[in-house]
Phi, psi and omega in degrees: 000317179297320180299318178295316180298317180297318178296321180295314179297317179299318178298318177298316180298323178294325182278341180276118180258125179286127181284130179294161177228147177221149174277154178303317184294339181293335184250002182299139181229138172228124178234154180229136177233154171255129179288119182250166182305323181287354178266356188269148173267185183295339179272001178082015178249165175304127179297129182303323179296325177293317179297320178298320177300313180298319179297315180297318178298315180297316179297321178297320179293318177303310182298318179292325176295320181291317186266335188061032179222170173291146180221152177234159177275124177267323179198158172240128185232148174056044177281108184242123176266113184271319176203170181272170172236144189238168182312129177086349180284154176267129178252122181252128181241124181238125180234150176201153177286134178245342185199145172230144172254223179273305181244358182233166178213154174261135178240125175267131179234119176254138181238137182228156165259130181249127179275180185295338178271000179090003178286129181253134175242130181292139175236344183196149170221138179217151174239127181241142173259123182245146180239133178275141182234147174274186183294345177257016181063032174257139179301141179231160181295138179260155177298150175293160179254125179276121179265122185245339183229166176294324177299315178295321177298319177298318177299315180300312182295319177296322178295322177299319178296317178298321179297316178299319179294320178297317178298317179297315178298319180297314181296325181274357177083022178262000000 
């Protein structure tokens, strides 16, 4: 009887996969762009679509750093344009994971214009939901997120609320 129990326990242990963990800072990304003439819209400002592309790229790198797997964008939420960026300005994009579920994660991306003295002014904030994929393009489990500070805990809790709101909108067809 003991031998059977030991074999059963060993089989259970083999099937239990320990979920990896990562710190927020391990996946943080900061990129800088110079606004060039081909980035401008008819009003002479950075074209919103170009900024969305840069944000999506940064979020993808954040997600891949966190999971060490390929990731895709499932949604972009709360994309707020605070002010414009103009020709020759430096655009700084900072992304980090704020929340993880089972196969998806939320990535917060903040965008700033940086002047020559290094002063940054916010121009955009976006939250993207990214999904990790295996080699067959099937969703896979993402590493847990280690929360180390009160600020990170606040980000996590706010992300949970945003997730609940997305679920509610989805269920209601919005």
